[in-house]
BARO-20617 format. One record per atom (N, C-alpha, C, O): residue in three letters; atom name; y negated, x negated, z. Coordinates in Angstrom, 1 decimal. Each point is the difference from the previous one (the first is absolute). Layout:
N
REC    r   a       y       x       z
REC  ALA  CA       Y       X       Z
...
end
This chain:
140
REC    r   a       y       x       z
REC  GLN   N   -27.0    31.8   -20.4
REC  GLN  CA     0.8     0.1    -1.5
REC  GLN   C     1.1     1.0     0.1
REC  GLN   O     0.2     0.7    -1.0
REC  PHE   N     0.5    -0.6     2.3
REC  PHE  CA     1.0     0.9    -0.1
REC  PHE   C    -0.4     1.4     0.2
REC  PHE   O     0.8     1.0    -0.2
REC  VAL   N    -1.9    -0.8     0.6
REC  VAL  CA    -0.6     1.5    -0.1
REC  VAL   C    -0.2     0.4    -1.3
REC  VAL   O     0.1     1.2    -0.3
REC  GLN   N    -0.4    -2.1    -0.6
REC  GLN  CA    -0.1     0.3    -1.3
REC  GLN   C     1.3     0.4    -0.6
REC  GLN   O     0.0     0.9    -0.9
REC  GLY   N     1.1    -1.6     1.4
REC  GLY  CA     1.2     0.4    -0.6
REC  GLY   C     0.4     1.4     0.5
REC  GLY   O     0.5     0.8    -0.8
REC  TYR   N    -0.8    -0.5     2.1
REC  TYR  CA     0.3     1.3     0.5
REC  TYR   C    -0.7     1.1    -0.8
REC  TYR   O     0.6     1.0    -0.2
REC  ILE   N    -2.0    -1.2    -0.2
REC  ILE  CA    -0.7     1.0    -0.8
REC  ILE   C     0.5     0.0    -1.4
REC  ILE   O     0.0     1.1    -0.6
REC  ALA   N     0.4    -2.2     0.1
REC  ALA  CA     0.6     0.1    -1.4
REC  ALA   C     1.4     0.8    -0.1
REC  ALA   O     0.4     0.6    -1.0
REC  ASP   N     0.4    -0.9     2.1
REC  ASP  CA     1.3     0.8     0.1
REC  ASP   C    -0.2     1.4     0.1
REC  ASP   O     0.6     0.8    -0.8
REC  SER   N    -1.5    -0.4     1.7
REC  SER  CA    -0.2     1.4     0.4
REC  SER   C    -0.6     0.6    -1.2
REC  SER   O     0.4     1.1    -0.3
REC  TYR   N    -1.4    -1.8    -0.4
REC  TYR  CA    -0.5     0.6    -1.4
REC  TYR   C     1.0     0.2    -1.1
REC  TYR   O     0.0     1.0    -0.7
REC  ALA   N     0.8    -1.9     0.7
REC  ALA  CA     1.2     0.2    -1.2
REC  ALA   C     0.8     1.0     0.6
REC  ALA   O     0.4     0.9    -0.8
REC  GLN   N     0.0    -0.8     2.0
REC  GLN  CA     1.0     1.1     0.3
REC  GLN   C    -0.7     1.2    -0.1
REC  GLN   O     0.7     1.0    -0.4
REC  LEU   N    -1.9    -0.8     0.8
REC  LEU  CA    -0.6     1.3    -0.1
REC  LEU   C    -0.2     0.4    -1.5
REC  LEU   O     0.2     1.2    -0.3
REC  THR   N    -0.6    -2.1    -0.7
REC  THR  CA    -0.1     0.2    -1.3
REC  THR   C     1.5     0.5    -0.6
REC  THR   O     0.1     0.9    -0.8
REC  GLN   N     0.8    -1.5     1.2
REC  GLN  CA     1.3     0.3    -0.4
REC  GLN   C     0.3     1.5     0.3
REC  GLN   O     0.5     0.8    -0.8
REC  PHE   N    -0.8    -0.5     2.1
REC  PHE  CA     0.2     1.4     0.6
REC  PHE   C    -0.8     1.0    -0.8
REC  PHE   O     0.5     1.0    -0.4
REC  ARG   N    -1.8    -1.3     0.2
REC  ARG  CA    -0.9     0.9    -0.8
REC  ARG   C     0.5     0.2    -1.4
REC  ARG   O    -0.1     1.1    -0.5
REC  LEU   N     0.6    -2.1    -0.1
REC  LEU  CA     0.5     0.1    -1.3
REC  LEU   C     1.3     1.0    -0.1
REC  LEU   O     0.2     0.8    -0.9
REC  LEU   N     0.7    -1.1     2.0
REC  LEU  CA     1.2     0.8     0.1
REC  LEU   C    -0.4     1.5     0.2
REC  LEU   O     0.6     0.9    -0.6
REC  THR   N    -1.5    -0.7     1.5
REC  THR  CA    -0.6     1.4     0.2
REC  THR   C    -0.4     0.7    -1.1
REC  THR   O     0.4     1.1    -0.3
REC  LEU   N    -1.4    -1.9    -0.5
REC  LEU  CA    -0.5     0.5    -1.2
REC  LEU   C     1.0     0.4    -1.1
REC  LEU   O    -0.1     1.1    -0.6
REC  TYR   N     1.1    -1.9     0.4
REC  TYR  CA     1.1     0.1    -0.9
REC  TYR   C     0.8     1.4     0.4
REC  TYR   O     0.4     0.9    -0.7
REC  THR   N    -0.1    -1.0     2.0
REC  THR  CA     0.7     1.2     0.5
REC  THR   C    -0.7     1.3    -0.2
REC  THR   O     0.7     1.0    -0.3
REC  ALA   N    -2.1    -0.8     0.5
REC  ALA  CA    -0.7     0.9    -0.4
REC  ALA   C     0.0     0.5    -1.5
REC  ALA   O    -0.1     1.2    -0.4
REC  TRP   N     0.1    -2.4    -0.4
REC  TRP  CA     0.1     0.2    -1.4
REC  TRP   C     1.3     0.7    -0.4
REC  TRP   O     0.1     0.9    -0.8
REC  MET   N     0.9    -1.4     1.4
REC  MET  CA     1.3     0.6    -0.3
REC  MET   C     0.2     1.3     0.4
REC  MET   O     0.8     0.8    -0.5
REC  ILE   N    -1.5    -0.4     1.7
REC  ILE  CA     0.1     1.5     0.6
REC  ILE   C    -0.8     0.8    -1.1
REC  ILE   O     0.5     1.0    -0.5
REC  ASP   N    -1.8    -1.5     0.1
REC  ASP  CA    -0.7     1.0    -1.0
REC  ASP   C     0.6    -0.1    -1.4
REC  ASP   O    -0.1     1.0    -0.7
REC  THR   N     0.9    -2.0     0.3
REC  THR  CA     0.7    -0.1    -1.3
REC  THR   C     1.1     0.9    -0.1
REC  THR   O     0.1     0.9    -0.9
REC  HIS   N     0.9    -1.0     1.8
REC  HIS  CA     1.4     0.7     0.0
REC  HIS   C    -0.2     1.4     0.7
REC  HIS   O     0.6     0.9    -0.4
REC  ASN   N    -1.4    -0.7     1.4
REC  ASN  CA    -0.1     1.2     0.6
REC  ASN   C     1.4     0.5     0.6
REC  ASN   O     0.2     1.2     0.1
REC  ASP   N     0.7    -2.1     0.1
REC  ASP  CA     1.3     0.2     0.3
REC  ASP   C     0.5    -0.9     1.2
REC  ASP   O     0.1    -1.3    -0.1
REC  TYR   N     0.0     2.0     1.3
REC  TYR  CA     0.4    -0.9     1.3
REC  TYR   C     1.2    -0.8    -0.4
REC  TYR   O    -0.1    -1.2     0.2
REC  ARG   N     1.1     1.7    -0.8
REC  ARG  CA     1.2    -0.8    -0.2
REC  ARG   C    -0.3    -1.4    -0.6
REC  ARG   O     0.5    -1.0     0.4
REC  LYS   N    -1.4     1.1    -1.5
REC  LYS  CA    -0.3    -1.2    -0.6
REC  LYS   C    -0.8    -0.9     0.6
REC  LYS   O     0.1    -1.2    -0.4
REC  VAL   N    -0.8     1.5     1.3
REC  VAL  CA    -0.9    -0.9     0.9
REC  VAL   C     0.4    -0.1     1.3
REC  VAL   O    -0.7    -0.5     0.9
REC  ARG   N     1.9     0.9    -0.5
REC  ARG  CA     0.4    -0.2     1.5
REC  ARG   C     0.2    -1.4     0.4
REC  ARG   O    -0.3    -0.3     1.1
REC  LYS   N     0.9    -0.6    -2.1
REC  LYS  CA     0.0    -1.3     0.4
REC  LYS   C    -1.5    -0.6     0.2
REC  LYS   O    -0.1    -0.8     1.0
REC  ASP   N    -0.9     1.0    -1.9
REC  ASP  CA    -1.1    -0.7     0.3
REC  ASP   C    -0.8     0.6     1.2
REC  ASP   O    -0.8    -0.7     0.6
REC  ILE   N     1.0     2.0    -0.2
REC  ILE  CA    -0.7     0.5     1.3
REC  ILE   C     0.8    -0.6     1.0
REC  ILE   O    -0.7    -0.6     0.8
REC  ALA   N     2.2     0.5    -0.7
REC  ALA  CA     0.5    -0.7     1.0
REC  ALA   C    -0.4    -1.6     0.1
REC  ALA   O    -0.2    -0.4     1.2
REC  THR   N     0.0    -0.4    -2.2
REC  THR  CA    -0.5    -1.2     0.0
REC  THR   C    -1.3    -0.1     0.7
REC  THR   O    -0.3    -1.0     0.8
REC  VAL   N    -0.6     1.9    -1.0
REC  VAL  CA    -1.4     0.1     0.7
REC  VAL   C     0.2     0.1     1.3
REC  VAL   O    -0.6    -0.8     0.8
REC  LYS   N     1.5     1.7    -0.4
REC  LYS  CA     0.2     0.4     1.5
REC  LYS   C     0.7    -1.2     0.7
REC  LYS   O    -0.3    -0.2     1.2
REC  VAL   N     1.1    -0.7    -1.9
REC  VAL  CA     0.6    -1.2     0.7
REC  VAL   C    -1.1    -1.0     0.1
REC  VAL   O    -0.2    -0.6     1.1
REC  VAL   N    -0.5     0.3    -2.2
REC  VAL  CA    -1.0    -1.3    -0.1
REC  VAL   C    -1.2     0.4     1.0
REC  VAL   O    -0.4    -0.9     0.8
REC  MET   N    -0.1     2.0    -0.7
REC  MET  CA    -1.4     0.2     0.6
REC  MET   C     0.2    -0.4     1.6
REC  MET   O    -0.9    -0.8     0.4
REC  PRO   N     1.8     1.2     0.5
REC  PRO  CA    -0.1    -0.5     1.4
REC  PRO   C     0.0    -1.6    -0.1
REC  PRO   O    -0.8    -0.6     0.7
REC  GLN   N     1.6     0.0    -1.6
REC  GLN  CA     0.3    -1.4     0.1
REC  GLN   C    -1.3    -0.8    -0.4
REC  GLN   O    -0.3    -1.0     0.7
REC  VAL   N    -0.5     1.4    -1.6
REC  VAL  CA    -1.3    -0.4    -0.3
REC  VAL   C    -1.0     0.3     1.1
REC  VAL   O    -0.8    -0.9     0.2
REC  LEU   N     0.7     2.0     0.3
REC  LEU  CA    -0.9     0.1     1.1
REC  LEU   C     0.3    -0.8     1.1
REC  LEU   O    -0.9    -0.6     0.6
REC  HIS   N     2.0     0.5    -0.2
REC  HIS  CA     0.5    -1.0     1.0
REC  HIS   C    -0.4    -1.5    -0.1
REC  HIS   O    -0.4    -0.8     0.9
REC  ASP   N     0.8     0.4    -2.3
REC  ASP  CA    -0.4    -1.4    -0.3
REC  ASP   C    -1.3    -0.3     0.0
REC  ASP   O    -0.4    -1.1     0.4
REC  ILE   N    -0.6     2.1    -1.0
REC  ILE  CA    -1.4    -0.3    -0.1
REC  ILE   C    -0.4     0.1     1.4
REC  ILE   O    -0.7    -0.9     0.3
REC  ALA   N     0.9     1.9     0.7
REC  ALA  CA    -0.5     0.0     1.3
REC  ALA   C     0.4    -1.1     0.9
REC  ALA   O    -0.7    -0.4     0.9
REC  TRP   N     2.0    -0.2    -1.2
REC  TRP  CA     0.3    -1.2     0.7
REC  TRP   C    -0.7    -1.2    -0.4
REC  TRP   O    -0.4    -0.8     0.9
REC  ARG   N     0.1     0.6    -2.2
REC  ARG  CA    -0.9    -1.2    -0.5
REC  ARG   C    -1.3     0.2     0.7
REC  ARG   O    -0.5    -0.9     0.5
REC  ALA   N    -0.1     2.1    -0.4
REC  ALA  CA    -1.3     0.1     0.4
REC  ALA   C     0.0    -0.2     1.6
REC  ALA   O    -1.0    -0.4     0.5
REC  MET   N     1.9     0.8     0.1
REC  MET  CA     0.2    -0.3     1.4
REC  MET   C     0.0    -1.5     0.3
REC  MET   O    -0.6    -0.5     1.0
REC  GLN   N     1.4    -0.3    -1.9
REC  GLN  CA     0.1    -1.5     0.0
REC  GLN   C    -1.2    -0.7    -0.3
REC  GLN   O    -0.3    -1.0     0.5
REC  VAL   N    -0.6     1.5    -1.4
REC  VAL  CA    -1.3    -0.6    -0.3
REC  VAL   C    -0.9     0.3     1.1
REC  VAL   O    -0.7    -0.9     0.3
REC  HIS   N     0.7     1.9     0.3
REC  HIS  CA    -0.9     0.4     1.2
REC  HIS   C     0.5    -0.6     1.3
REC  HIS   O    -0.7     0.1     1.0
REC  GLY   N     1.8    -0.7    -0.9
REC  GLY  CA     0.5    -0.6     1.3
REC  GLY   C     0.1     1.1     1.1
REC  GLY   O     0.4     1.1    -0.3
REC  ALA   N    -0.8    -1.6     1.5
REC  ALA  CA     0.0     0.8     1.2
REC  ALA   C    -0.8     1.3     0.0
REC  ALA   O     0.3     1.0     0.7
REC  LEU   N    -1.3    -1.1    -1.6
REC  LEU  CA    -0.8     1.2    -0.1
REC  LEU   C     0.8     1.1    -0.9
REC  LEU   O    -0.1     1.2     0.2
REC  GLY   N     0.8    -1.8    -1.0
REC  GLY  CA     0.9     1.0    -0.8
REC  GLY   C     0.9     0.9     0.6
REC  GLY   O     0.2     1.1    -0.5
REC  VAL   N     0.4    -1.6     1.7
REC  VAL  CA     0.9     0.8     0.8
REC  VAL   C    -0.7     0.8     1.0
REC  VAL   O     0.7     0.8     0.7
REC  SER   N    -2.1    -0.9    -0.7
REC  SER  CA    -0.7     0.9     1.0
REC  SER   C    -0.3     1.4    -0.4
REC  SER   O     0.3     0.4    -1.2
REC  ASN   N    -0.8     0.3     2.1
REC  ASN  CA    -0.2     1.4    -0.3
REC  ASN   C    -1.4     0.1    -0.8
REC  ASN   O    -0.5     1.1    -0.4
REC  GLU   N    -0.1    -2.2     0.2
REC  GLU  CA    -1.3    -0.2    -0.7
REC  GLU   C     0.2     0.4    -1.5
REC  GLU   O    -0.9     0.5    -0.8
REC  MET   N     2.0    -0.9     0.4
REC  MET  CA     0.5    -0.1    -1.3
REC  MET   C     1.0     1.0    -0.5
REC  MET   O     0.8     0.4     0.8
REC  PRO   N    -0.7     0.1    -2.1
REC  PRO  CA     1.0     1.2    -0.2
REC  PRO   C     1.5    -0.5    -0.4
REC  PRO   O     0.9     0.7    -0.4
REC  PHE   N    -0.8    -2.1     0.5
REC  PHE  CA     1.2    -0.3    -0.7
REC  PHE   C     1.3     0.4     0.9
REC  PHE   O     1.1     0.3    -0.5
REC  PRO   N    -1.2    -0.4     1.8
REC  PRO  CA     1.2     0.6     0.8
REC  PRO   C     0.5     1.4    -0.5
REC  PRO   O     1.2     0.3    -0.1
REC  GLY   N    -2.2     0.4    -0.1
REC  GLY  CA     0.1     1.4    -0.3
REC  GLY   C     0.6     0.2    -1.5
REC  GLY   O     0.6     0.9    -0.3
REC  MET   N    -1.0    -2.0    -0.5
REC  MET  CA     0.5     0.0    -1.3
REC  MET   C     1.4    -0.2    -0.1
REC  MET   O     0.8     0.6    -0.7
REC  LEU   N    -0.3    -1.5     1.6
REC  LEU  CA     1.5    -0.5     0.1
REC  LEU   C     0.8     1.2     0.5
REC  LEU   O     1.2     0.2    -0.3
REC  LEU   N    -1.9     0.4     1.1
REC  LEU  CA     0.8     1.2     0.7
REC  LEU   C     0.1     1.0    -1.1
REC  LEU   O     1.1     0.5    -0.2
REC  ALA   N    -2.1    -0.2    -0.7
REC  ALA  CA     0.0     0.9    -1.0
REC  ALA   C     0.9    -0.6    -0.9
REC  ALA   O     0.7     0.9    -0.5
REC  ALA   N    -0.5    -2.0     0.1
REC  ALA  CA     1.1    -0.3    -1.0
REC  ALA   C     1.3     0.3     0.4
REC  ALA   O     0.8     0.4    -0.9
REC  SER   N    -0.4    -0.5     2.3
REC  SER  CA     1.2     0.4     0.4
REC  SER   C     0.2     1.5    -0.1
REC  SER   O     1.1     0.5    -0.3
REC  ILE   N    -2.0     0.2     0.5
REC  ILE  CA     0.0     1.4     0.1
REC  ILE   C     0.2     0.5    -1.5
REC  ILE   O     0.8     0.9    -0.3
REC  MET   N    -1.6    -1.5    -0.7
REC  MET  CA     0.0     0.3    -1.4
REC  MET   C     1.4    -0.4    -0.6
REC  MET   O     0.3     0.5    -1.1
REC  GLY   N     0.5    -1.3     1.8
REC  GLY  CA     1.3    -0.4    -0.5
REC  GLY   C     1.0     1.3     0.2
REC  GLY   O     1.0     0.2    -0.7
REC  LEU   N    -1.4     0.6     1.8
REC  LEU  CA     0.9     1.2     0.5
REC  LEU   C    -0.6     1.2    -0.6
REC  LEU   O     0.7     1.0    -0.3
REC  ALA   N    -1.9    -0.8     0.1
REC  ALA  CA    -0.6     1.3    -0.3
REC  ALA   C     0.6     0.9    -1.0
REC  ALA   O     0.1     1.2     0.3
REC  ASP   N     0.2    -1.7    -1.4
REC  ASP  CA     0.7     0.7    -1.0
REC  ASP   C     1.4    -0.2    -0.1
REC  ASP   O     0.5     0.2    -1.1
REC  GLY   N     0.3    -0.6     2.2
REC  GLY  CA     1.4    -0.6    -0.1
REC  GLY   C     0.0    -1.3     0.2
REC  GLY   O    -0.9    -0.7    -0.3
REC  PRO   N     2.0     0.2     0.9
REC  PRO  CA     0.1    -1.5     0.2
REC  PRO   C    -0.1    -0.8    -1.2
REC  PRO   O     0.3     0.5    -1.1
REC  THR   N    -0.7    -1.7     1.2
REC  THR  CA    -0.2    -0.7    -1.3
REC  THR   C     1.4    -0.3    -0.5
REC  THR   O     0.2    -0.1    -1.2
REC  GLU   N     0.7     0.0     1.9
REC  GLU  CA     1.4    -0.1    -0.4
REC  GLU   C     0.6     1.1    -1.0
REC  GLU   O     0.8    -0.1    -1.0
REC  VAL   N    -1.3     1.3     1.4
REC  VAL  CA     0.4     1.1    -1.0
REC  VAL   C    -0.7    -0.1    -1.2
REC  VAL   O     0.7     0.3    -1.0
REC  HIS   N    -1.9    -0.6     0.8
REC  HIS  CA    -0.6    -0.2    -1.2
REC  HIS   C     0.4    -1.4    -0.8
REC  HIS   O    -0.3    -0.1    -1.2
REC  LYS   N     1.0    -0.8     1.9
REC  LYS  CA     0.7    -1.0    -0.7
REC  LYS   C     1.2     0.4    -0.6
REC  LYS   O     0.4    -0.5    -1.1
REC  VAL   N     0.2     1.3     1.7
REC  VAL  CA     1.3     0.8    -0.6
REC  VAL   C    -0.4     0.6    -1.2
REC  VAL   O     0.7    -0.2    -1.0
REC  THR   N    -1.8     1.0     1.0
REC  THR  CA    -0.5     0.8    -1.1
REC  THR   C    -0.2    -0.9    -1.2
REC  THR   O     0.5     0.2    -1.1
REC  ILE   N    -1.3    -1.2     1.4
REC  ILE  CA    -0.3    -1.0    -1.0
REC  ILE   C     1.3    -0.5    -0.7
REC  ILE   O     0.2     0.1    -1.2
REC  ALA   N     0.7    -0.6     2.1
REC  ALA  CA     1.2    -0.8    -0.6
REC  ALA   C     0.8     0.9    -0.8
REC  ALA   O     0.5    -0.3    -1.1
REC  ARG   N    -0.2     1.7     1.6
REC  ARG  CA     0.7     0.9    -0.9
REC  ARG   C    -0.7     0.4    -1.2
REC  ARG   O     0.7     0.2    -1.0
REC  GLN   N    -2.0    -0.2     0.9
REC  GLN  CA    -0.6     0.3    -1.2
REC  GLN   C     0.0    -1.2    -1.0
REC  GLN   O     0.1     0.1    -1.3
REC  VAL   N    -0.2    -1.3     1.8
REC  VAL  CA     0.2    -1.2    -0.8
REC  VAL   C     1.4     0.0    -0.6
REC  VAL   O     0.1    -0.2    -1.2
REC  LEU   N     0.9     0.4     2.0
REC  LEU  CA     1.4    -0.3    -0.5
REC  LEU   C     0.2     1.3    -0.7
REC  LEU   O     0.9    -0.1    -0.9
REC  ARG   N    -1.5     1.3     1.0
REC  ARG  CA     0.6     1.1    -0.9
REC  ARG   C    -0.7    -0.2    -1.6
REC  ARG   O     0.5     0.4    -1.1
REC  ASP   N    -1.8    -1.2     1.2
REC  ASP  CA    -0.6    -0.2    -1.2
REC  ASP   C     0.5    -1.1    -0.8
REC  ASP   O    -0.2    -0.2    -1.2
REC  HIS   N     1.0    -0.7     2.0
REC  HIS  CA     0.4    -1.2    -0.7
REC  HIS   C     1.3     0.2    -0.6
REC  HIS   O     0.9     0.5     0.6
REC  ARG   N    -0.7    -0.9    -1.8
REC  ARG  CA     1.3     0.1    -0.8
REC  ARG   C     0.3    -1.4    -0.5
REC  ARG   O    -0.7    -0.5    -0.9
REC  PRO   N     1.8    -0.2     1.4
REC  PRO  CA     0.4    -1.2    -0.5
REC  PRO   C     0.4    -0.1    -1.5
REC  PRO   O     0.5     1.0    -0.5
REC  SER   N    -0.7    -2.0    -0.1
REC  SER  CA     0.4    -0.4    -1.3
REC  SER   C     1.5     0.2    -0.1
REC  SER   O     0.8    -0.4     0.8
REC  ASP   N    -0.4     1.2    -2.0
REC  ASP  CA     1.5     0.1    -0.1
REC  ASP   C     0.8    -1.2     0.1
REC  ASP   O     1.1    -0.1     0.5
REC  ASP   N    -1.7    -0.9    -1.2
REC  ASP  CA     0.8    -1.3    -0.1
REC  ASP   C     0.0    -0.7     1.3
REC  ASP   O     0.7    -1.0     0.1
REC  LEU   N    -1.4     1.3     0.8
REC  LEU  CA    -0.1    -0.7     1.3
REC  LEU   C     0.7     0.9     1.1
REC  LEU   O     0.1    -0.4     1.2
REC  TRP   N     0.3     1.5    -1.5
REC  TRP  CA     0.7     0.6     1.1
REC  TRP   C     1.4    -0.5     0.4
REC  TRP   O     0.8    -0.2    -0.9
REC  PRO   N    -0.7     0.0     2.1
REC  PRO  CA     1.4    -0.9     0.2
REC  PRO   C     1.4     0.6    -0.6
REC  PRO   O     0.8    -0.8    -0.5
REC  THR   N    -0.7     2.0     0.5
REC  THR  CA     1.1     0.6    -0.4
REC  THR   C     0.2    -0.3    -1.6
REC  THR   O     1.2    -0.1    -0.4
REC  ARG   N    -2.4     0.0    -0.4
REC  ARG  CA     0.2    -0.3    -1.3
REC  ARG   C    -0.3    -1.4    -0.4
REC  ARG   O     0.5    -0.5    -1.0
REC  HIS   N    -1.1    -0.2     1.8
REC  HIS  CA    -0.4    -1.4    -0.1
REC  HIS   C     1.2    -1.0     0.1
REC  HIS   O     0.3    -0.8    -0.8
REC  LEU   N     0.5     1.0     2.0
REC  LEU  CA     1.1    -0.8     0.2
REC  LEU   C     1.1    -0.1    -1.1
REC  LEU   O     0.4    -1.1    -0.4
REC  PRO   N    -0.1     2.2    -0.1
REC  PRO  CA     1.1     0.1    -1.0
REC  PRO   C    -0.5    -0.7    -1.3
REC  PRO   O     0.8    -0.6    -0.7
REC  LYS   N    -2.0     0.6     0.4
REC  LYS  CA    -0.5    -0.6    -1.1
REC  LYS   C     0.0    -1.6     0.2
REC  LYS   O     0.3    -0.7    -0.9
REC  LEU   N    -0.7     0.3     2.1
REC  LEU  CA     0.3    -1.4     0.3
REC  LEU   C     1.3    -0.5     0.1
REC  LEU   O     0.2    -1.2    -0.3
REC  ARG   N     0.7     2.0     0.6
REC  ARG  CA     1.3    -0.3     0.0
REC  ARG   C     0.7    -0.1    -1.4
REC  ARG   O     0.7    -0.9    -0.4
REC  GLU   N    -1.1     1.8    -0.4
REC  GLU  CA     0.5     0.0    -1.4
REC  GLU   C    -0.7    -1.3    -0.9
REC  GLU   O     0.6    -0.7    -0.8
REC  ALA   N    -1.7     0.5     1.1
REC  ALA  CA    -0.8    -1.2    -0.5
REC  ALA   C     0.7    -1.3     0.4
REC  ALA   O     0.1    -0.9    -0.8
REC  ALA   N     0.2     0.7     2.2
REC  ALA  CA     0.8    -1.1     0.3
REC  ALA   C     1.3    -0.1    -0.4
REC  ALA   O     0.4    -1.2    -0.2
REC  ARG   N     0.4     2.3    -0.1
REC  ARG  CA     1.3    -0.2    -0.7
REC  ARG   C    -0.2    -0.2    -1.3
REC  ARG   O     0.9    -0.7    -0.5
REC  ALA   N    -1.9     1.1    -0.2
REC  ALA  CA    -0.1    -0.2    -1.4
REC  ALA   C    -0.3    -1.7    -0.2
REC  ALA   O     0.6    -0.7    -0.8
REC  LYS   N    -1.4     0.3     1.6
REC  LYS  CA    -0.7    -1.4     0.1
REC  LYS   C     1.2    -1.1     0.3
REC  LYS   O     0.2    -1.0    -0.6
REC  TYR   N     0.7     1.4     1.7
REC  TYR  CA     0.9    -0.9     0.5
REC  TYR   C     1.5     0.4    -0.3
REC  TYR   O     1.0    -0.5     0.5
REC  ALA   N    -0.9     1.5    -1.5
REC  ALA  CA     1.4     0.5    -0.3
REC  ALA   C     1.0    -1.2    -0.4
REC  ALA   O     1.0     0.0     0.6
REC  GLU   N    -1.3    -1.0    -1.4
REC  GLU  CA     0.9    -1.0    -0.4
REC  GLU   C     0.3    -0.8     1.2
REC  GLU   O     1.1    -0.5     0.1
REC  PHE   N    -2.0     0.2     0.9
REC  PHE  CA     0.3    -0.7     1.2
REC  PHE   C     1.1     0.8     1.0
REC  PHE   O     0.8    -0.6     0.7
REC  LEU   N    -1.0     1.8    -0.8
REC  LEU  CA     0.9     0.9     0.9
REC  LEU   C     1.2     0.1    -0.6
REC  LEU   O     1.0     0.1     0.7
REC  ASP   N    -0.8    -0.2    -2.1
REC  ASP  CA     1.3     0.0    -0.6
REC  ASP   C     0.7    -1.2     0.2
REC  ASP   O     1.2     0.0     0.3
REC  LEU   N    -1.9    -1.2    -0.3
REC  LEU  CA     0.5    -1.3     0.3
REC  LEU   C     0.6    -0.1     1.3
REC  LEU   O     1.1    -0.6     0.2
REC  GLU   N    -1.8     1.2     0.7
REC  GLU  CA     0.2    -0.1     1.5
REC  GLU   C     1.3     0.7     0.4
REC  GLU   O     1.0    -0.4     0.6
REC  VAL   N    -1.1     1.6    -1.1
REC  VAL  CA     1.2     0.9     0.0
REC  VAL   C     1.2    -0.4    -0.5
REC  VAL   O     1.1     0.3     0.5
REC  GLY   N    -1.2    -1.0    -1.6
REC  GLY  CA     1.1    -0.7    -0.9
REC  GLY   C     0.6    -1.1     0.9
REC  GLY   O     1.3    -0.2     0.0
REC  ASN   N    -2.1    -0.5     0.8
REC  ASN  CA     0.4    -1.2     0.8
REC  ASN   C     0.8     0.4     1.4
REC  ASN   O     0.6    -0.8     0.6
REC  LEU   N    -0.7     2.1    -0.3
REC  LEU  CA     0.8     0.3     1.1
REC  LEU   C     1.3     0.2    -0.2
REC  LEU   O     0.7     0.3     0.9
end
């Protein structure tokens, strides 16, 4: 039964990766501008080696001792996953690219920006508790 869990996990992960890849290809075709799809391309480059590693590892687990032998392709797939993480630059570089693009595209709500939000809260508290503040100051 646990083998079925490995198969289901691998299928789900592979399907997610396929959809991400198709979405990225669609974005490239739609925008035809590298700057607009750089985040999506970097995401594919980060996710791909991890998906390959996870699926190859599960396949090795399912096949047991045979899975780590030269009879099966899984050890080579694990090595390929490690190499793919470095082929177009280290994964960490792509993660920095993703983070920069996400943060660049994100704009916080004006009401929730700390420099504007805190003074509004302070004024609301003063208005709500003004009479109590006056009483306390008067008692000093």
